[in-house]
Backbone and ligand atoms as CSV (ligand in chain L), in Angstrom:
chain,resi,resn,atom,element,x,y,z
A,1,MET,N,N,-7.206,-11.415,8.253
A,1,MET,CA,C,-5.802,-11.836,8.342
A,1,MET,C,C,-5.327,-11.750,9.792
A,2,HIS,N,N,-4.367,-12.573,10.115
A,2,HIS,CA,C,-3.875,-12.602,11.492
A,2,HIS,C,C,-2.746,-11.597,11.703
A,3,VAL,N,N,-2.346,-10.928,10.632
A,3,VAL,CA,C,-1.301,-9.908,10.751
A,3,VAL,C,C,-1.763,-8.637,10.065
A,4,LYS,N,N,-1.128,-7.543,10.384
A,4,LYS,CA,C,-1.494,-6.289,9.735
A,4,LYS,C,C,-0.279,-5.367,9.646
A,5,LYS,N,N,-0.471,-4.282,8.944
A,5,LYS,CA,C,0.613,-3.324,8.754
A,5,LYS,C,C,1.195,-2.871,10.095
A,6,GLY,N,N,2.514,-2.863,10.166
A,6,GLY,CA,C,3.169,-2.416,11.390
A,6,GLY,C,C,3.589,-3.560,12.300
A,7,ASP,N,N,3.044,-4.754,12.047
A,7,ASP,CA,C,3.425,-5.905,12.873
A,7,ASP,C,C,4.864,-6.326,12.597
A,8,LEU,N,N,5.549,-6.748,13.643
A,8,LEU,CA,C,6.847,-7.388,13.479
A,8,LEU,C,C,6.573,-8.875,13.281
A,9,VAL,N,N,7.126,-9.425,12.203
A,9,VAL,CA,C,6.856,-10.836,11.926
A,9,VAL,C,C,8.148,-11.603,11.683
A,10,LYS,N,N,8.058,-12.901,11.858
A,10,LYS,CA,C,9.151,-13.807,11.514
A,10,LYS,C,C,8.781,-14.517,10.223
A,11,VAL,N,N,9.753,-14.623,9.324
A,11,VAL,CA,C,9.510,-15.272,8.038
A,11,VAL,C,C,9.738,-16.773,8.180
A,12,LEU,N,N,8.761,-17.569,7.735
A,12,LEU,CA,C,8.815,-19.017,7.940
A,12,LEU,C,C,9.234,-19.784,6.698
A,13,ALA,N,N,9.231,-19.131,5.544
A,13,ALA,CA,C,9.548,-19.848,4.308
A,13,ALA,C,C,10.188,-18.891,3.320
A,14,GLY,N,N,10.824,-19.490,2.327
A,14,GLY,CA,C,11.428,-18.676,1.272
A,14,GLY,C,C,12.877,-18.367,1.570
A,15,LYS,N,N,13.468,-17.508,0.734
A,15,LYS,CA,C,14.906,-17.282,0.838
A,15,LYS,C,C,15.285,-16.486,2.083
A,16,ASP,N,N,14.333,-15.794,2.680
A,16,ASP,CA,C,14.629,-15.038,3.897
A,16,ASP,C,C,14.076,-15.730,5.139
A,17,LYS,N,N,13.891,-17.025,5.040
A,17,LYS,CA,C,13.405,-17.825,6.165
A,17,LYS,C,C,14.212,-17.552,7.431
A,18,GLY,N,N,13.518,-17.318,8.529
A,18,GLY,CA,C,14.192,-17.094,9.797
A,18,GLY,C,C,14.431,-15.632,10.121
A,19,LYS,N,N,14.327,-14.775,9.097
A,19,LYS,CA,C,14.546,-13.348,9.361
A,19,LYS,C,C,13.288,-12.707,9.926
A,20,GLN,N,N,13.494,-11.535,10.489
A,20,GLN,CA,C,12.370,-10.786,11.040
A,20,GLN,C,C,12.256,-9.439,10.358
A,21,GLY,N,N,11.059,-8.956,10.252
A,21,GLY,CA,C,10.870,-7.638,9.653
A,21,GLY,C,C,9.498,-7.110,9.971
A,22,LYS,N,N,9.310,-5.848,9.588
A,22,LYS,CA,C,8.052,-5.187,9.881
A,22,LYS,C,C,7.179,-5.175,8.629
A,23,ILE,N,N,5.916,-5.428,8.800
A,23,ILE,CA,C,5.000,-5.395,7.656
A,23,ILE,C,C,4.792,-3.950,7.215
A,24,ILE,N,N,5.115,-3.689,5.949
A,24,ILE,CA,C,4.951,-2.323,5.462
A,24,ILE,C,C,3.715,-2.190,4.572
A,25,ARG,N,N,3.169,-3.326,4.154
A,25,ARG,CA,C,1.939,-3.276,3.366
A,25,ARG,C,C,1.176,-4.578,3.539
A,26,ALA,N,N,-0.121,-4.472,3.731
A,26,ALA,CA,C,-0.956,-5.659,3.856
A,26,ALA,C,C,-1.950,-5.680,2.705
A,27,MET,N,N,-2.135,-6.859,2.116
A,27,MET,CA,C,-3.082,-7.001,1.013
A,27,MET,C,C,-4.075,-8.100,1.362
A,28,PRO,N,N,-5.097,-7.752,2.163
A,28,PRO,CA,C,-6.033,-8.750,2.683
A,28,PRO,C,C,-6.721,-9.564,1.580
A,29,LYS,N,N,-7.030,-8.949,0.467
A,29,LYS,CA,C,-7.716,-9.670,-0.609
A,29,LYS,C,C,-6.884,-10.834,-1.136
A,30,GLU,N,N,-5.593,-10.625,-1.212
A,30,GLU,CA,C,-4.719,-11.690,-1.721
A,30,GLU,C,C,-4.073,-12.495,-0.608
A,31,ASN,N,N,-4.374,-12.137,0.646
A,31,ASN,CA,C,-3.737,-12.802,1.785
A,31,ASN,C,C,-2.221,-12.680,1.728
A,32,ARG,N,N,-1.760,-11.516,1.310
A,32,ARG,CA,C,-0.328,-11.314,1.191
A,32,ARG,C,C,0.112,-10.071,1.953
A,33,VAL,N,N,1.371,-10.092,2.358
A,33,VAL,CA,C,1.941,-8.947,3.047
A,33,VAL,C,C,3.312,-8.631,2.448
A,34,VAL,N,N,3.696,-7.375,2.554
A,34,VAL,CA,C,5.032,-6.976,2.141
A,34,VAL,C,C,5.798,-6.620,3.412
A,35,VAL,N,N,6.951,-7.271,3.574
A,35,VAL,CA,C,7.729,-7.088,4.796
A,35,VAL,C,C,9.009,-6.324,4.467
A,36,ASP,N,N,9.288,-5.322,5.282
A,36,ASP,CA,C,10.439,-4.451,5.066
A,36,ASP,C,C,11.736,-5.245,4.909
A,37,LYS,N,N,12.415,-5.059,3.791
A,37,LYS,CA,C,13.727,-5.670,3.504
A,37,LYS,C,C,13.704,-7.201,3.399
A,38,ILE,N,N,12.512,-7.774,3.253
A,38,ILE,CA,C,12.394,-9.228,3.143
A,38,ILE,C,C,11.897,-9.597,1.748
A,39,ASN,N,N,12.454,-10.688,1.214
A,39,ASN,CA,C,12.053,-11.179,-0.103
A,39,ASN,C,C,12.317,-10.137,-1.195
A,40,LEU,N,N,13.479,-9.532,-1.118
A,40,LEU,CA,C,13.830,-8.491,-2.087
A,40,LEU,C,C,14.011,-9.090,-3.475
A,41,MET,N,N,13.438,-8.420,-4.443
A,41,MET,CA,C,13.573,-8.831,-5.833
A,41,MET,C,C,14.204,-7.678,-6.599
A,42,LYS,N,N,15.086,-8.045,-7.497
A,42,LYS,CA,C,15.669,-7.021,-8.366
A,42,LYS,C,C,14.688,-6.743,-9.485
A,43,LYS,N,N,14.455,-5.497,-9.725
A,43,LYS,CA,C,13.491,-5.144,-10.750
A,43,LYS,C,C,14.114,-4.142,-11.703
A,44,HIS,N,N,13.907,-4.380,-12.951
A,44,HIS,CA,C,14.431,-3.439,-13.947
A,44,HIS,C,C,13.487,-2.264,-14.059
A,45,GLN,N,N,14.048,-1.115,-13.819
A,45,GLN,CA,C,13.243,0.107,-13.847
A,45,GLN,C,C,13.491,0.829,-15.163
A,46,LYS,N,N,12.418,1.038,-15.888
A,46,LYS,CA,C,12.572,1.821,-17.128
A,46,LYS,C,C,12.863,3.263,-16.771
A,47,PRO,N,N,13.623,3.928,-17.619
A,47,PRO,CA,C,13.888,5.344,-17.349
A,47,PRO,C,C,12.586,6.139,-17.308
A,48,THR,N,N,12.469,7.001,-16.319
A,48,THR,CA,C,11.313,7.893,-16.235
A,48,THR,C,C,11.843,9.300,-16.085
A,49,GLN,N,N,10.952,10.248,-16.011
A,49,GLN,CA,C,11.404,11.631,-15.832
A,49,GLN,C,C,12.115,11.807,-14.493
A,50,GLN,N,N,11.580,11.108,-13.461
A,50,GLN,CA,C,12.214,11.233,-12.146
A,50,GLN,C,C,13.545,10.478,-12.080
A,51,HIS,N,N,13.590,9.326,-12.772
A,51,HIS,CA,C,14.812,8.530,-12.784
A,51,HIS,C,C,15.259,8.328,-14.231
A,52,PRO,N,N,15.877,9.322,-14.799
A,52,PRO,CA,C,16.224,9.258,-16.224
A,52,PRO,C,C,17.183,8.112,-16.562
A,53,GLN,N,N,17.930,7.655,-15.552
A,53,GLN,CA,C,18.885,6.590,-15.811
A,53,GLN,C,C,18.211,5.218,-15.920
A,54,GLY,N,N,17.085,5.057,-15.258
A,54,GLY,CA,C,16.504,3.732,-15.180
A,54,GLY,C,C,17.407,2.856,-14.350
A,55,GLY,N,N,17.483,1.569,-14.689
A,55,GLY,CA,C,18.416,0.692,-13.984
A,55,GLY,C,C,17.707,-0.366,-13.192
A,56,ILE,N,N,18.454,-0.979,-12.272
A,56,ILE,CA,C,17.901,-2.086,-11.495
A,56,ILE,C,C,17.670,-1.612,-10.066
A,57,ILE,N,N,16.471,-1.783,-9.610
A,57,ILE,CA,C,16.169,-1.411,-8.228
A,57,ILE,C,C,15.728,-2.658,-7.470
A,58,ALA,N,N,15.930,-2.639,-6.163
A,58,ALA,CA,C,15.493,-3.762,-5.336
A,58,ALA,C,C,14.183,-3.377,-4.670
A,59,MET,N,N,13.223,-4.277,-4.736
A,59,MET,CA,C,11.992,-4.007,-4.013
A,59,MET,C,C,11.436,-5.292,-3.419
A,60,GLU,N,N,10.644,-5.126,-2.367
A,60,GLU,CA,C,10.111,-6.275,-1.654
A,60,GLU,C,C,8.981,-6.927,-2.452
A,61,ALA,N,N,9.063,-8.234,-2.595
A,61,ALA,CA,C,7.955,-8.978,-3.201
A,61,ALA,C,C,7.047,-9.470,-2.081
A,62,PRO,N,N,5.748,-9.504,-2.339
A,62,PRO,CA,C,4.812,-9.919,-1.286
A,62,PRO,C,C,5.014,-11.375,-0.865
A,63,LEU,N,N,4.741,-11.643,0.394
A,63,LEU,CA,C,4.775,-12.997,0.943
A,63,LEU,C,C,3.344,-13.395,1.297
A,64,HIS,N,N,3.066,-14.693,1.212
A,64,HIS,CA,C,1.755,-15.151,1.662
A,64,HIS,C,C,1.708,-15.111,3.191
A,65,VAL,N,N,0.564,-14.732,3.744
A,65,VAL,CA,C,0.475,-14.577,5.209
A,65,VAL,C,C,0.766,-15.878,5.950
A,66,SER,N,N,0.566,-17.015,5.283
A,66,SER,CA,C,0.848,-18.286,5.963
A,66,SER,C,C,2.350,-18.491,6.151
A,67,ASN,N,N,3.146,-17.690,5.477
A,67,ASN,CA,C,4.601,-17.827,5.587
A,67,ASN,C,C,5.227,-16.865,6.589
A,68,VAL,N,N,4.393,-16.144,7.309
A,68,VAL,CA,C,4.920,-15.275,8.358
A,68,VAL,C,C,4.188,-15.557,9.666
A,69,MET,N,N,4.862,-15.269,10.745
A,69,MET,CA,C,4.256,-15.447,12.056
A,69,MET,C,C,4.511,-14.186,12.865
A,70,VAL,N,N,3.478,-13.697,13.513
A,70,VAL,CA,C,3.629,-12.456,14.260
A,70,VAL,C,C,4.508,-12.675,15.496
A,71,ILE,N,N,5.340,-11.683,15.794
A,71,ILE,CA,C,6.177,-11.762,16.988
A,71,ILE,C,C,5.501,-10.961,18.097
A,72,CYS,N,N,5.294,-11.628,19.200
A,72,CYS,CA,C,4.605,-10.996,20.320
A,72,CYS,C,C,5.470,-9.883,20.895
A,73,PRO,N,N,4.938,-8.671,21.023
A,73,PRO,CA,C,5.733,-7.561,21.567
A,73,PRO,C,C,6.039,-7.752,23.048
A,74,SER,N,N,5.307,-8.635,23.682
A,74,SER,CA,C,5.480,-8.838,25.109
A,74,SER,C,C,6.547,-9.890,25.421
A,75,CYS,N,N,6.429,-11.086,24.819
A,75,CYS,CA,C,7.411,-12.131,25.118
A,75,CYS,C,C,8.471,-12.258,24.022
A,76,LYS,N,N,8.340,-11.458,22.937
A,76,LYS,CA,C,9.332,-11.389,21.855
A,76,LYS,C,C,9.525,-12.693,21.109
A,77,LYS,N,N,8.514,-13.536,21.146
A,77,LYS,CA,C,8.623,-14.803,20.437
A,77,LYS,C,C,7.563,-14.892,19.344
A,78,PRO,N,N,7.902,-15.628,18.269
A,78,PRO,CA,C,6.875,-15.824,17.232
A,78,PRO,C,C,5.727,-16.625,17.825
A,79,THR,N,N,4.530,-16.251,17.522
A,79,THR,CA,C,3.391,-16.915,18.140
A,79,THR,C,C,2.218,-17.001,17.184
A,80,ARG,N,N,1.355,-17.954,17.417
A,80,ARG,CA,C,0.057,-17.933,16.764
A,80,ARG,C,C,-0.796,-16.986,17.580
A,81,SER,N,N,-1.620,-16.220,16.899
A,81,SER,CA,C,-2.437,-15.293,17.664
A,81,SER,C,C,-3.860,-15.805,17.772
A,82,GLY,N,N,-4.401,-15.675,18.938
A,82,GLY,CA,C,-5.815,-15.965,19.170
A,82,GLY,C,C,-6.534,-14.636,19.324
A,83,HIS,N,N,-7.722,-14.690,19.840
A,83,HIS,CA,C,-8.459,-13.453,20.066
A,83,HIS,C,C,-8.995,-13.427,21.479
A,84,LYS,N,N,-9.113,-12.233,21.993
A,84,LYS,CA,C,-9.840,-12.099,23.250
A,84,LYS,C,C,-10.592,-10.792,23.227
A,85,PHE,N,N,-11.555,-10.677,24.104
A,85,PHE,CA,C,-12.342,-9.462,24.170
A,85,PHE,C,C,-11.967,-8.681,25.416
A,86,LEU,N,N,-11.738,-7.398,25.235
A,86,LEU,CA,C,-11.435,-6.537,26.381
A,86,LEU,C,C,-12.726,-6.209,27.128
A,87,ASP,N,N,-12.578,-5.604,28.289
A,87,ASP,CA,C,-13.740,-5.238,29.098
A,87,ASP,C,C,-14.698,-4.327,28.337
A,88,ASN,N,N,-14.129,-3.512,27.453
A,88,ASN,CA,C,-14.967,-2.583,26.701
A,88,ASN,C,C,-15.592,-3.237,25.460
A,89,GLY,N,N,-15.406,-4.536,25.300
A,89,GLY,CA,C,-16.025,-5.238,24.181
A,89,GLY,C,C,-15.171,-5.273,22.938
A,90,LYS,N,N,-14.044,-4.581,22.957
A,90,LYS,CA,C,-13.173,-4.549,21.790
A,90,LYS,C,C,-12.451,-5.889,21.633
A,91,LYS,N,N,-12.371,-6.331,20.382
A,91,LYS,CA,C,-11.699,-7.587,20.098
A,91,LYS,C,C,-10.229,-7.306,19.783
A,92,VAL,N,N,-9.350,-8.001,20.439
A,92,VAL,CA,C,-7.924,-7.814,20.169
A,92,VAL,C,C,-7.278,-9.175,19.926
A,93,ARG,N,N,-6.127,-9.133,19.285
A,93,ARG,CA,C,-5.364,-10.368,19.104
A,93,ARG,C,C,-4.587,-10.647,20.391
A,94,GLN,N,N,-4.404,-11.911,20.648
A,94,GLN,CA,C,-3.751,-12.288,21.890
A,94,GLN,C,C,-2.672,-13.327,21.620
A,95,CYS,N,N,-1.550,-13.146,22.273
A,95,CYS,CA,C,-0.452,-14.098,22.165
A,95,CYS,C,C,-0.851,-15.400,22.845
A,96,LYS,N,N,-0.675,-16.526,22.118
A,96,LYS,CA,C,-1.042,-17.806,22.714
A,96,LYS,C,C,0.013,-18.323,23.682
A,97,ARG,N,N,1.178,-17.693,23.670
A,97,ARG,CA,C,2.231,-18.125,24.597
A,97,ARG,C,C,2.068,-17.476,25.966
A,98,CYS,N,N,1.983,-16.128,25.944
A,98,CYS,CA,C,1.994,-15.432,27.239
A,98,CYS,C,C,0.661,-14.778,27.578
A,99,GLY,N,N,-0.278,-14.764,26.628
A,99,GLY,CA,C,-1.594,-14.211,26.931
A,99,GLY,C,C,-1.713,-12.710,26.767
A,100,ALA,N,N,-0.609,-12.037,26.416
A,100,ALA,CA,C,-0.650,-10.587,26.272
A,100,ALA,C,C,-1.418,-10.193,25.010
A,101,ALA,N,N,-2.071,-9.050,25.063
A,101,ALA,CA,C,-2.739,-8.523,23.878
A,101,ALA,C,C,-1.673,-8.015,22.908
A,102,ILE,N,N,-1.853,-8.326,21.640
A,102,ILE,CA,C,-0.844,-7.948,20.657
A,102,ILE,C,C,-1.126,-6.572,20.060
A,103,ASP,N,N,-2.398,-6.203,19.957
A,103,ASP,CA,C,-2.706,-4.889,19.358
A,103,ASP,C,C,-2.357,-3.752,20.290
L,1,ZN,ZN,ZN,3.651,-13.303,24.145
């Protein structure tokens, strides 16, 4: 995946299109990510011992990775990420706009 947990991303589709948020969970197998406070869904919570009242809670629904774009920490713009190799051989993601390493 081109994004991972902790990345700041811009949402490209859906009801929160245009908003930005941080990835709080990545699901590489499904190519989906959960972004903090984005794509909130109301969910009916059955009463449990911890929450005897039950009720409706809001929680983030996963987004497909194709619907988010990573925001470069260097130029602060949404970008497609490429890859480059550091001198030590480590592979890092690279901003295609400004060339800065994203990791
Ligand atoms: Zn950049």
